[in-house]
ChimeraX commands (.cxc) that place a marker at each C-alpha (Angstrom):
marker #1 position -0.53,-2.85,31.14 radius 0.5
marker #1 position 0.51,0.91,31.62 radius 0.5
marker #1 position 2.43,0.47,28.34 radius 0.5
marker #1 position -0.98,0.02,26.59 radius 0.5
marker #1 position -3.22,2.15,28.53 radius 0.5
marker #1 position -1.09,5.40,29.29 radius 0.5
marker #1 position -1.30,6.74,25.60 radius 0.5
marker #1 position -5.22,6.13,25.57 radius 0.5
marker #1 position -5.80,8.88,28.27 radius 0.5
marker #1 position -4.78,11.57,25.51 radius 0.5
marker #1 position -7.51,12.52,22.97 radius 0.5
marker #1 position -4.93,13.00,20.18 radius 0.5
marker #1 position -3.72,9.42,20.62 radius 0.5
marker #1 position -7.31,7.86,20.66 radius 0.5
marker #1 position -8.04,9.72,17.43 radius 0.5
marker #1 position -4.69,8.65,15.98 radius 0.5
marker #1 position -5.34,5.06,16.73 radius 0.5
marker #1 position -8.78,5.15,15.18 radius 0.5
marker #1 position -7.32,6.68,12.23 radius 0.5
marker #1 position -4.58,4.14,11.62 radius 0.5
marker #1 position -7.05,1.28,12.15 radius 0.5
marker #1 position -9.40,2.72,9.32 radius 0.5
marker #1 position -6.36,3.54,7.05 radius 0.5
marker #1 position -4.90,0.15,7.81 radius 0.5
marker #1 position -7.89,-1.74,6.81 radius 0.5
marker #1 position -8.33,0.33,3.63 radius 0.5
marker #1 position -4.60,0.21,2.65 radius 0.5
marker #1 position -4.81,-3.62,3.21 radius 0.5
marker #1 position -7.72,-4.20,1.07 radius 0.5
marker #1 position -6.91,-1.94,-2.01 radius 0.5
marker #1 position -3.14,-2.85,-1.79 radius 0.5
marker #1 position -3.94,-6.49,-2.49 radius 0.5
marker #1 position -4.93,-5.34,-5.99 radius 0.5
marker #1 position -2.00,-3.04,-6.23 radius 0.5
marker #1 position 0.40,-5.84,-5.65 radius 0.5
marker #1 position -1.54,-8.51,-7.78 radius 0.5
marker #1 position -1.60,-6.07,-10.72 radius 0.5
marker #1 position 1.98,-4.86,-10.23 radius 0.5
marker #1 position 0.82,-1.30,-9.72 radius 0.5
marker #1 position 3.45,-0.29,-7.15 radius 0.5
marker #1 position 5.19,2.22,-9.34 radius 0.5
marker #1 position 1.57,3.73,-10.39 radius 0.5
marker #1 position 0.76,4.00,-6.59 radius 0.5
marker #1 position 4.13,5.93,-6.01 radius 0.5
marker #1 position 3.42,8.12,-8.93 radius 0.5
marker #1 position 0.00,9.01,-7.49 radius 0.5
marker #1 position 1.39,9.67,-4.14 radius 0.5
marker #1 position 3.85,12.21,-5.66 radius 0.5
marker #1 position 1.45,13.56,-8.26 radius 0.5
marker #1 position -1.13,14.73,-5.71 radius 0.5
marker #1 position 1.41,16.90,-3.89 radius 0.5
marker #1 position 0.61,20.26,-5.60 radius 0.5
marker #1 position -3.03,19.57,-4.71 radius 0.5
marker #1 position -1.99,19.06,-0.96 radius 0.5
marker #1 position 0.12,22.29,-1.03 radius 0.5
marker #1 position -2.61,24.45,-2.68 radius 0.5
marker #1 position -5.22,23.23,-0.20 radius 0.5
marker #1 position -2.75,23.76,2.73 radius 0.5
marker #1 position -2.15,27.43,1.55 radius 0.5
marker #1 position -5.67,28.06,1.21 radius 0.5
marker #1 position -6.37,26.78,4.57 radius 0.5
marker #1 position -8.65,24.06,3.34 radius 0.5
marker #1 position -8.66,20.34,4.05 radius 0.5
marker #1 position -5.66,18.70,2.12 radius 0.5
marker #1 position -8.05,16.09,0.91 radius 0.5
marker #1 position -9.76,18.60,-1.36 radius 0.5
marker #1 position -6.73,19.55,-3.62 radius 0.5
marker #1 position -5.28,16.11,-3.26 radius 0.5
marker #1 position -8.30,14.48,-4.54 radius 0.5
marker #1 position -8.53,16.83,-7.56 radius 0.5
marker #1 position -4.85,16.16,-8.64 radius 0.5
marker #1 position -5.34,12.43,-7.78 radius 0.5
marker #1 position -8.09,12.10,-10.23 radius 0.5
marker #1 position -6.31,14.03,-12.88 radius 0.5
marker #1 position -3.28,11.84,-12.49 radius 0.5
marker #1 position -5.29,8.65,-12.63 radius 0.5
marker #1 position -7.22,9.61,-15.58 radius 0.5
marker #1 position -3.90,10.91,-17.32 radius 0.5
marker #1 position -2.16,7.67,-16.61 radius 0.5
marker #1 position -4.99,5.57,-17.83 radius 0.5
marker #1 position -5.32,7.49,-21.07 radius 0.5
marker #1 position -1.52,7.82,-21.73 radius 0.5
marker #1 position -0.87,4.12,-21.12 radius 0.5
marker #1 position -3.24,3.43,-24.25 radius 0.5
marker #1 position -0.89,5.27,-26.44 radius 0.5
marker #1 position 1.25,2.93,-28.40 radius 0.5
marker #1 position 4.17,5.39,-28.78 radius 0.5
marker #1 position 4.64,6.27,-25.06 radius 0.5
marker #1 position 5.18,3.22,-22.69 radius 0.5
marker #1 position 3.11,3.15,-19.55 radius 0.5
marker #1 position 6.07,3.61,-17.12 radius 0.5
marker #1 position 7.37,6.50,-19.21 radius 0.5
marker #1 position 3.99,8.24,-19.01 radius 0.5
marker #1 position 3.84,7.74,-15.26 radius 0.5
marker #1 position 7.35,9.01,-14.88 radius 0.5
marker #1 position 6.74,12.14,-16.62 radius 0.5
marker #1 position 3.46,12.92,-14.99 radius 0.5
marker #1 position 4.54,12.34,-11.40 radius 0.5
marker #1 position 7.90,14.12,-11.63 radius 0.5
marker #1 position 6.36,17.17,-13.13 radius 0.5
marker #1 position 3.49,17.33,-10.61 radius 0.5
marker #1 position 5.67,16.82,-7.61 radius 0.5
marker #1 position 8.18,19.27,-8.70 radius 0.5
marker #1 position 5.14,21.88,-9.18 radius 0.5
marker #1 position 4.21,21.22,-5.71 radius 0.5
marker #1 position 7.65,21.91,-4.45 radius 0.5
marker #1 position 7.98,25.19,-6.53 radius 0.5
marker #1 position 4.47,26.35,-5.20 radius 0.5
marker #1 position 5.51,25.77,-1.54 radius 0.5
marker #1 position 8.91,27.25,-1.73 radius 0.5
marker #1 position 7.29,30.68,-2.58 radius 0.5
marker #1 position 6.01,30.92,0.86 radius 0.5
marker #1 position 7.61,31.59,4.14 radius 0.5
marker #1 position 8.03,28.64,6.75 radius 0.5
marker #1 position 8.94,26.31,3.83 radius 0.5
marker #1 position 10.91,23.89,5.58 radius 0.5
marker #1 position 8.33,23.20,8.68 radius 0.5
marker #1 position 5.52,22.93,6.29 radius 0.5
marker #1 position 7.29,20.56,3.86 radius 0.5
marker #1 position 8.10,18.29,6.70 radius 0.5
marker #1 position 4.58,17.62,7.98 radius 0.5
marker #1 position 3.39,17.33,4.31 radius 0.5
marker #1 position 5.94,14.78,3.45 radius 0.5
marker #1 position 6.02,12.60,6.48 radius 0.5
marker #1 position 2.55,13.15,7.82 radius 0.5
marker #1 position 1.14,14.27,11.06 radius 0.5
marker #1 position -1.08,11.50,12.55 radius 0.5
marker #1 position -1.01,13.01,16.04 radius 0.5
marker #1 position -2.69,16.15,14.61 radius 0.5
marker #1 position -5.81,14.42,13.27 radius 0.5
marker #1 position -9.14,16.14,14.32 radius 0.5
marker #1 position -12.40,14.25,14.88 radius 0.5
marker #1 position -13.62,15.65,11.66 radius 0.5
marker #1 position -10.57,14.05,9.81 radius 0.5
marker #1 position -11.31,10.71,11.28 radius 0.5
marker #1 position -15.09,10.94,10.31 radius 0.5
marker #1 position -13.96,11.93,6.57 radius 0.5
marker #1 position -11.56,9.22,6.38 radius 0.5
marker #1 position -14.14,6.65,7.63 radius 0.5
marker #1 position -16.69,7.78,5.18 radius 0.5
marker #1 position -14.15,7.48,2.24 radius 0.5
marker #1 position -12.84,4.23,3.42 radius 0.5
marker #1 position -16.53,2.86,3.45 radius 0.5
marker #1 position -17.17,4.12,0.06 radius 0.5
marker #1 position -13.93,2.62,-1.46 radius 0.5
marker #1 position -14.54,-0.68,0.43 radius 0.5
marker #1 position -18.10,-0.86,-0.78 radius 0.5
marker #1 position -17.25,-0.29,-4.48 radius 0.5
marker #1 position -14.37,-3.01,-4.15 radius 0.5
marker #1 position -16.75,-5.54,-2.51 radius 0.5
marker #1 position -19.57,-4.98,-5.18 radius 0.5
marker #1 position -17.05,-5.31,-8.12 radius 0.5
marker #1 position -14.62,-7.79,-6.51 radius 0.5
marker #1 position -15.49,-10.63,-9.12 radius 0.5
marker #1 position -14.77,-8.29,-12.14 radius 0.5
marker #1 position -11.64,-6.44,-10.49 radius 0.5
marker #1 position -10.17,-10.05,-9.63 radius 0.5
marker #1 position -10.63,-11.25,-13.17 radius 0.5
marker #1 position -9.25,-8.25,-14.77 radius 0.5
marker #1 position -6.50,-8.42,-12.43 radius 0.5
marker #1 position -5.70,-12.26,-13.02 radius 0.5
marker #1 position -6.47,-12.66,-16.68 radius 0.5
marker #1 position -7.37,-9.29,-18.60 radius 0.5
marker #1 position -7.49,-11.19,-21.87 radius 0.5
marker #1 position -10.17,-13.58,-20.61 radius 0.5
marker #1 position -12.04,-10.49,-18.98 radius 0.5
marker #1 position -12.04,-8.93,-22.42 radius 0.5
marker #1 position -13.19,-12.09,-24.02 radius 0.5
marker #1 position -16.19,-12.30,-21.67 radius 0.5
marker #1 position -17.06,-8.83,-22.51 radius 0.5
marker #1 position -15.92,-7.00,-19.35 radius 0.5
marker #1 position -14.80,-3.34,-19.83 radius 0.5
marker #1 position -11.29,-3.99,-18.73 radius 0.5
marker #1 position -10.01,-0.23,-19.48 radius 0.5
marker #1 position -12.88,1.10,-17.34 radius 0.5
marker #1 position -12.13,-1.39,-14.50 radius 0.5
marker #1 position -8.39,-0.44,-14.76 radius 0.5
marker #1 position -9.35,3.20,-14.64 radius 0.5
marker #1 position -11.67,2.58,-11.62 radius 0.5
marker #1 position -8.88,0.75,-9.72 radius 0.5
marker #1 position -6.58,3.55,-10.34 radius 0.5
marker #1 position -9.14,6.06,-8.92 radius 0.5
marker #1 position -9.68,3.88,-5.85 radius 0.5
marker #1 position -5.84,3.56,-5.37 radius 0.5
marker #1 position -5.87,7.36,-5.58 radius 0.5
marker #1 position -8.48,7.73,-3.10 radius 0.5
marker #1 position -6.72,5.40,-0.78 radius 0.5
marker #1 position -3.46,7.30,-1.04 radius 0.5
marker #1 position -5.10,10.64,-0.59 radius 0.5
marker #1 position -6.89,9.71,2.70 radius 0.5
marker #1 position -3.71,8.05,4.12 radius 0.5
marker #1 position -1.42,11.20,3.31 radius 0.5
marker #1 position -2.23,12.67,6.81 radius 0.5
marker #1 position -1.14,9.37,8.50 radius 0.5
marker #1 position 2.27,8.74,7.00 radius 0.5
marker #1 position 2.77,11.58,4.64 radius 0.5
marker #1 position 3.58,11.95,0.91 radius 0.5
marker #1 position 6.78,9.89,0.82 radius 0.5
marker #1 position 5.95,6.83,2.89 radius 0.5
marker #1 position 2.16,6.34,1.90 radius 0.5
marker #1 position 3.18,3.70,-0.78 radius 0.5
marker #1 position 4.82,1.50,1.92 radius 0.5
marker #1 position 1.37,1.19,3.76 radius 0.5
marker #1 position -0.29,0.12,0.53 radius 0.5
marker #1 position 2.09,-2.25,-0.82 radius 0.5
marker #1 position 3.97,-3.82,2.31 radius 0.5
marker #1 position 1.09,-5.54,4.14 radius 0.5
marker #1 position -0.22,-7.17,1.10 radius 0.5
marker #1 position 3.19,-8.23,-0.05 radius 0.5
marker #1 position 3.54,-10.04,3.34 radius 0.5
marker #1 position 0.05,-11.58,3.03 radius 0.5
marker #1 position 0.92,-12.72,-0.45 radius 0.5
marker #1 position 3.82,-14.62,1.17 radius 0.5
marker #1 position 1.51,-16.44,3.63 radius 0.5
marker #1 position -1.33,-17.63,1.44 radius 0.5
marker #1 position -2.15,-18.51,-2.08 radius 0.5
marker #1 position -6.04,-17.76,-1.79 radius 0.5
marker #1 position -7.15,-14.23,-2.63 radius 0.5
marker #1 position -9.92,-13.94,-0.14 radius 0.5
marker #1 position -7.40,-15.20,2.79 radius 0.5
marker #1 position -4.69,-12.84,1.37 radius 0.5
marker #1 position -7.18,-9.77,1.71 radius 0.5
marker #1 position -7.98,-10.68,5.24 radius 0.5
marker #1 position -4.37,-11.06,6.34 radius 0.5
marker #1 position -3.27,-7.88,4.66 radius 0.5
marker #1 position -6.17,-6.00,6.40 radius 0.5
marker #1 position -4.92,-7.54,9.82 radius 0.5
marker #1 position -1.16,-6.82,9.05 radius 0.5
marker #1 position -2.02,-3.31,7.99 radius 0.5
marker #1 position -3.95,-2.44,11.20 radius 0.5
marker #1 position -1.38,-4.18,13.31 radius 0.5
marker #1 position 1.42,-2.24,11.82 radius 0.5
marker #1 position -0.58,1.12,12.18 radius 0.5
marker #1 position -1.54,0.43,15.85 radius 0.5
marker #1 position 1.84,-1.23,16.72 radius 0.5
marker #1 position 3.96,1.41,15.04 radius 0.5
marker #1 position 1.85,4.22,16.81 radius 0.5
marker #1 position 2.47,2.69,20.36 radius 0.5
marker #1 position 6.27,2.23,19.44 radius 0.5
marker #1 position 6.57,5.86,18.25 radius 0.5
marker #1 position 4.77,7.05,21.46 radius 0.5
marker #1 position 7.11,5.32,23.83 radius 0.5
marker #1 position 10.41,5.78,21.93 radius 0.5
marker #1 position 9.69,9.28,20.96 radius 0.5
marker #1 position 10.20,8.64,17.17 radius 0.5
marker #1 position 8.22,10.14,14.04 radius 0.5
marker #1 position 4.96,8.19,14.05 radius 0.5
marker #1 position 4.48,7.77,10.25 radius 0.5
marker #1 position 8.10,6.32,9.79 radius 0.5
marker #1 position 7.52,3.94,12.76 radius 0.5
marker #1 position 4.40,2.59,11.42 radius 0.5
marker #1 position 6.15,1.90,7.98 radius 0.5
marker #1 position 9.10,0.38,9.82 radius 0.5
marker #1 position 6.90,-2.08,11.74 radius 0.5
marker #1 position 5.06,-2.99,8.52 radius 0.5
marker #1 position 8.46,-3.71,7.10 radius 0.5
marker #1 position 9.38,-5.82,10.04 radius 0.5
marker #1 position 6.35,-8.04,9.63 radius 0.5
marker #1 position 6.97,-8.43,6.03 radius 0.5
marker #1 position 10.58,-9.57,6.77 radius 0.5
marker #1 position 9.21,-12.02,9.30 radius 0.5
marker #1 position 6.76,-13.46,6.55 radius 0.5
marker #1 position 9.53,-13.56,4.11 radius 0.5
marker #1 position 11.64,-15.79,6.33 radius 0.5
marker #1 position 9.07,-17.90,8.03 radius 0.5
marker #1 position 6.01,-18.05,5.63 radius 0.5
marker #1 position 5.08,-21.76,5.82 radius 0.5
marker #1 position 4.99,-22.45,2.05 radius 0.5
marker #1 position 6.86,-19.41,0.34 radius 0.5
marker #1 position 9.45,-18.44,3.10 radius 0.5
marker #1 position 13.14,-18.71,2.83 radius 0.5
marker #1 position 13.18,-21.28,5.68 radius 0.5
marker #1 position 10.60,-23.46,3.82 radius 0.5
marker #1 position 12.49,-23.09,0.71 radius 0.5
marker #1 position 15.58,-24.12,2.40 radius 0.5
marker #1 position 13.98,-27.14,3.85 radius 0.5
marker #1 position 12.42,-28.23,0.61 radius 0.5
marker #1 position 15.94,-27.97,-1.17 radius 0.5
marker #1 position 17.42,-30.04,1.68 radius 0.5
marker #1 position 14.74,-32.51,1.33 radius 0.5
marker #1 position 15.22,-32.69,-2.42 radius 0.5
marker #1 position 18.97,-33.06,-2.13 radius 0.5
marker #1 position 18.28,-35.88,0.65 radius 0.5
marker #1 position 15.88,-37.72,-1.83 radius 0.5
marker #1 position 18.30,-37.24,-4.61 radius 0.5
marker #1 position 21.21,-38.72,-2.60 radius 0.5
marker #1 position 19.04,-41.54,-1.43 radius 0.5
marker #1 position 17.88,-42.31,-5.05 radius 0.5
marker #1 position 21.57,-42.15,-6.26 radius 0.5
marker #1 position 22.54,-44.64,-3.45 radius 0.5
marker #1 position 19.98,-47.09,-4.27 radius 0.5
marker #1 position 20.93,-46.85,-7.88 radius 0.5
marker #1 position 24.54,-47.60,-7.16 radius 0.5
marker #1 position 23.57,-50.47,-5.06 radius 0.5
marker #1 position 21.27,-51.83,-7.61 radius 0.5
marker #1 position 24.14,-51.50,-10.13 radius 0.5
marker #1 position 26.50,-53.50,-7.87 radius 0.5
marker #1 position 24.18,-56.28,-7.35 radius 0.5
marker #1 position 23.62,-56.45,-11.12 radius 0.5
marker #1 position 27.22,-56.96,-11.72 radius 0.5
marker link #1:1,2 radius 0.2
marker link #1:2,3 radius 0.2
marker link #1:3,4 radius 0.2
marker link #1:4,5 radius 0.2
marker link #1:5,6 radius 0.2
marker link #1:6,7 radius 0.2
marker link #1:7,8 radius 0.2
marker link #1:8,9 radius 0.2
marker link #1:9,10 radius 0.2
marker link #1:10,11 radius 0.2
marker link #1:11,12 radius 0.2
marker link #1:12,13 radius 0.2
marker link #1:13,14 radius 0.2
marker link #1:14,15 radius 0.2
marker link #1:15,16 radius 0.2
marker link #1:16,17 radius 0.2
marker link #1:17,18 radius 0.2
marker link #1:18,19 radius 0.2
marker link #1:19,20 radius 0.2
marker link #1:20,21 radius 0.2
marker link #1:21,22 radius 0.2
marker link #1:22,23 radius 0.2
marker link #1:23,24 radius 0.2
marker link #1:24,25 radius 0.2
marker link #1:25,26 radius 0.2
marker link #1:26,27 radius 0.2
marker link #1:27,28 radius 0.2
marker link #1:28,29 radius 0.2
marker link #1:29,30 radius 0.2
marker link #1:30,31 radius 0.2
marker link #1:31,32 radius 0.2
marker link #1:32,33 radius 0.2
marker link #1:33,34 radius 0.2
marker link #1:34,35 radius 0.2
marker link #1:35,36 radius 0.2
marker link #1:36,37 radius 0.2
marker link #1:37,38 radius 0.2
marker link #1:38,39 radius 0.2
marker link #1:39,40 radius 0.2
marker link #1:40,41 radius 0.2
marker link #1:41,42 radius 0.2
marker link #1:42,43 radius 0.2
marker link #1:43,44 radius 0.2
marker link #1:44,45 radius 0.2
marker link #1:45,46 radius 0.2
marker link #1:46,47 radius 0.2
marker link #1:47,48 radius 0.2
marker link #1:48,49 radius 0.2
marker link #1:49,50 radius 0.2
marker link #1:50,51 radius 0.2
marker link #1:51,52 radius 0.2
marker link #1:52,53 radius 0.2
marker link #1:53,54 radius 0.2
marker link #1:54,55 radius 0.2
marker link #1:55,56 radius 0.2
marker link #1:56,57 radius 0.2
marker link #1:57,58 radius 0.2
marker link #1:58,59 radius 0.2
marker link #1:59,60 radius 0.2
marker link #1:60,61 radius 0.2
marker link #1:61,62 radius 0.2
marker link #1:62,63 radius 0.2
marker link #1:63,64 radius 0.2
marker link #1:64,65 radius 0.2
marker link #1:65,66 radius 0.2
marker link #1:66,67 radius 0.2
marker link #1:67,68 radius 0.2
marker link #1:68,69 radius 0.2
marker link #1:69,70 radius 0.2
marker link #1:70,71 radius 0.2
marker link #1:71,72 radius 0.2
marker link #1:72,73 radius 0.2
marker link #1:73,74 radius 0.2
marker link #1:74,75 radius 0.2
marker link #1:75,76 radius 0.2
marker link #1:76,77 radius 0.2
marker link #1:77,78 radius 0.2
marker link #1:78,79 radius 0.2
marker link #1:79,80 radius 0.2
marker link #1:80,81 radius 0.2
marker link #1:81,82 radius 0.2
marker link #1:82,83 radius 0.2
marker link #1:83,84 radius 0.2
marker link #1:84,85 radius 0.2
marker link #1:85,86 radius 0.2
marker link #1:86,87 radius 0.2
marker link #1:87,88 radius 0.2
marker link #1:88,89 radius 0.2
marker link #1:89,90 radius 0.2
marker link #1:90,91 radius 0.2
marker link #1:91,92 radius 0.2
marker link #1:92,93 radius 0.2
marker link #1:93,94 radius 0.2
marker link #1:94,95 radius 0.2
marker link #1:95,96 radius 0.2
marker link #1:96,97 radius 0.2
marker link #1:97,98 radius 0.2
marker link #1:98,99 radius 0.2
marker link #1:99,100 radius 0.2
marker link #1:100,101 radius 0.2
marker link #1:101,102 radius 0.2
marker link #1:102,103 radius 0.2
marker link #1:103,104 radius 0.2
marker link #1:104,105 radius 0.2
marker link #1:105,106 radius 0.2
marker link #1:106,107 radius 0.2
marker link #1:107,108 radius 0.2
marker link #1:108,109 radius 0.2
marker link #1:109,110 radius 0.2
marker link #1:110,111 radius 0.2
marker link #1:111,112 radius 0.2
marker link #1:112,113 radius 0.2
marker link #1:113,114 radius 0.2
marker link #1:114,115 radius 0.2
marker link #1:115,116 radius 0.2
marker link #1:116,117 radius 0.2
marker link #1:117,118 radius 0.2
marker link #1:118,119 radius 0.2
marker link #1:119,120 radius 0.2
marker link #1:120,121 radius 0.2
marker link #1:121,122 radius 0.2
marker link #1:122,123 radius 0.2
marker link #1:123,124 radius 0.2
marker link #1:124,125 radius 0.2
marker link #1:125,126 radius 0.2
marker link #1:126,127 radius 0.2
marker link #1:127,128 radius 0.2
marker link #1:128,129 radius 0.2
marker link #1:129,130 radius 0.2
marker link #1:130,131 radius 0.2
marker link #1:131,132 radius 0.2
marker link #1:132,133 radius 0.2
marker link #1:133,134 radius 0.2
marker link #1:134,135 radius 0.2
marker link #1:135,136 radius 0.2
marker link #1:136,137 radius 0.2
marker link #1:137,138 radius 0.2
marker link #1:138,139 radius 0.2
marker link #1:139,140 radius 0.2
marker link #1:140,141 radius 0.2
marker link #1:141,142 radius 0.2
marker link #1:142,143 radius 0.2
marker link #1:143,144 radius 0.2
marker link #1:144,145 radius 0.2
marker link #1:145,146 radius 0.2
marker link #1:146,147 radius 0.2
marker link #1:147,148 radius 0.2
marker link #1:148,149 radius 0.2
marker link #1:149,150 radius 0.2
marker link #1:150,151 radius 0.2
marker link #1:151,152 radius 0.2
marker link #1:152,153 radius 0.2
marker link #1:153,154 radius 0.2
marker link #1:154,155 radius 0.2
marker link #1:155,156 radius 0.2
marker link #1:156,157 radius 0.2
marker link #1:157,158 radius 0.2
marker link #1:158,159 radius 0.2
marker link #1:159,160 radius 0.2
marker link #1:160,161 radius 0.2
marker link #1:161,162 radius 0.2
marker link #1:162,163 radius 0.2
marker link #1:163,164 radius 0.2
marker link #1:164,165 radius 0.2
marker link #1:165,166 radius 0.2
marker link #1:166,167 radius 0.2
marker link #1:167,168 radius 0.2
marker link #1:168,169 radius 0.2
marker link #1:169,170 radius 0.2
marker link #1:170,171 radius 0.2
marker link #1:171,172 radius 0.2
marker link #1:172,173 radius 0.2
marker link #1:173,174 radius 0.2
marker link #1:174,175 radius 0.2
marker link #1:175,176 radius 0.2
marker link #1:176,177 radius 0.2
marker link #1:177,178 radius 0.2
marker link #1:178,179 radius 0.2
marker link #1:179,180 radius 0.2
marker link #1:180,181 radius 0.2
marker link #1:181,182 radius 0.2
marker link #1:182,183 radius 0.2
marker link #1:183,184 radius 0.2
marker link #1:184,185 radius 0.2
marker link #1:185,186 radius 0.2
marker link #1:186,187 radius 0.2
marker link #1:187,188 radius 0.2
marker link #1:188,189 radius 0.2
marker link #1:189,190 radius 0.2
marker link #1:190,191 radius 0.2
marker link #1:191,192 radius 0.2
marker link #1:192,193 radius 0.2
marker link #1:193,194 radius 0.2
marker link #1:194,195 radius 0.2
marker link #1:195,196 radius 0.2
marker link #1:196,197 radius 0.2
marker link #1:197,198 radius 0.2
marker link #1:198,199 radius 0.2
marker link #1:199,200 radius 0.2
marker link #1:200,201 radius 0.2
marker link #1:201,202 radius 0.2
marker link #1:202,203 radius 0.2
marker link #1:203,204 radius 0.2
marker link #1:204,205 radius 0.2
marker link #1:205,206 radius 0.2
marker link #1:206,207 radius 0.2
marker link #1:207,208 radius 0.2
marker link #1:208,209 radius 0.2
marker link #1:209,210 radius 0.2
marker link #1:210,211 radius 0.2
marker link #1:211,212 radius 0.2
marker link #1:212,213 radius 0.2
marker link #1:213,214 radius 0.2
marker link #1:214,215 radius 0.2
marker link #1:215,216 radius 0.2
marker link #1:216,217 radius 0.2
marker link #1:217,218 radius 0.2
marker link #1:218,219 radius 0.2
marker link #1:219,220 radius 0.2
marker link #1:220,221 radius 0.2
marker link #1:221,222 radius 0.2
marker link #1:222,223 radius 0.2
marker link #1:223,224 radius 0.2
marker link #1:224,225 radius 0.2
marker link #1:225,226 radius 0.2
marker link #1:226,227 radius 0.2
marker link #1:227,228 radius 0.2
marker link #1:228,229 radius 0.2
marker link #1:229,230 radius 0.2
marker link #1:230,231 radius 0.2
marker link #1:231,232 radius 0.2
marker link #1:232,233 radius 0.2
marker link #1:233,234 radius 0.2
marker link #1:234,235 radius 0.2
marker link #1:235,236 radius 0.2
marker link #1:236,237 radius 0.2
marker link #1:237,238 radius 0.2
marker link #1:238,239 radius 0.2
marker link #1:239,240 radius 0.2
marker link #1:240,241 radius 0.2
marker link #1:241,242 radius 0.2
marker link #1:242,243 radius 0.2
marker link #1:243,244 radius 0.2
marker link #1:244,245 radius 0.2
marker link #1:245,246 radius 0.2
marker link #1:246,247 radius 0.2
marker link #1:247,248 radius 0.2
marker link #1:248,249 radius 0.2
marker link #1:249,250 radius 0.2
marker link #1:250,251 radius 0.2
marker link #1:251,252 radius 0.2
marker link #1:252,253 radius 0.2
marker link #1:253,254 radius 0.2
marker link #1:254,255 radius 0.2
marker link #1:255,256 radius 0.2
marker link #1:256,257 radius 0.2
marker link #1:257,258 radius 0.2
marker link #1:258,259 radius 0.2
marker link #1:259,260 radius 0.2
marker link #1:260,261 radius 0.2
marker link #1:261,262 radius 0.2
marker link #1:262,263 radius 0.2
marker link #1:263,264 radius 0.2
marker link #1:264,265 radius 0.2
marker link #1:265,266 radius 0.2
marker link #1:266,267 radius 0.2
marker link #1:267,268 radius 0.2
marker link #1:268,269 radius 0.2
marker link #1:269,270 radius 0.2
marker link #1:270,271 radius 0.2
marker link #1:271,272 radius 0.2
marker link #1:272,273 radius 0.2
marker link #1:273,274 radius 0.2
marker link #1:274,275 radius 0.2
marker link #1:275,276 radius 0.2
marker link #1:276,277 radius 0.2
marker link #1:277,278 radius 0.2
marker link #1:278,279 radius 0.2
marker link #1:279,280 radius 0.2
marker link #1:280,281 radius 0.2
marker link #1:281,282 radius 0.2
marker link #1:282,283 radius 0.2
marker link #1:283,284 radius 0.2
marker link #1:284,285 radius 0.2
marker link #1:285,286 radius 0.2
marker link #1:286,287 radius 0.2
marker link #1:287,288 radius 0.2
marker link #1:288,289 radius 0.2
marker link #1:289,290 radius 0.2
marker link #1:290,291 radius 0.2
marker link #1:291,292 radius 0.2
marker link #1:292,293 radius 0.2
marker link #1:293,294 radius 0.2
marker link #1:294,295 radius 0.2
marker link #1:295,296 radius 0.2
marker link #1:296,297 radius 0.2
marker link #1:297,298 radius 0.2
marker link #1:298,299 radius 0.2
marker link #1:299,300 radius 0.2
view
């Protein structure tokens, strides 16, 4: 029991646990649509592209959320608009934007003293340094993003699974895509302090990818994804506290561990299930072949 209760006597651990629970739930929810729409690369681009905003806010002594939201919105709109151009492919547009913005962030930061130390906390997060105000801001943003997703769940789902059908039914697919990009940007921005710029995508993609292996139903996938992300956050934080490792990286590795367990043992789509299915198929084929041989002999 002391393994569980000891970290809770510290205020910074209580705040960190609250933060990872909120972030986990948010990443689990939004991440499902990132995985279903194949937006992982766009998520990565957004995570890197908000970096100059993070740096500028940090240098100005403001909350990193302010600048990150500005650059996140710019990037989401830029990707959405460039993706409509027939001459520039979507992945090329994304590559150009995120590389340029990330480089800009590094250049701005390199002009300052203490470059190495500052870069570390911005790239890998500082979950143990979150204040009560940070937790409150995260909770408010998470509630707004979740509310928008719940209200537009039907439209976002249709646009994710069958955009042609959605267009035929008169849904504004481009606007829905843009909205989804903005929601992903908001999720990434509020998660930055938890796992940092480099690892944030793992928290958005890994739990939903594991959930997708465990079920074929969207609603069940969302609940499982939220649960797996929250467990990854809390479990990773506890492990990092007791092992003395970097919190953000340990959270990501915990999520990866849960994904690997799902990949191997998922009841319908896991490697073990696929192997058993193949064996059963081979057994049936062998049995069928043997019965055919016997029938052939009797026929003679």
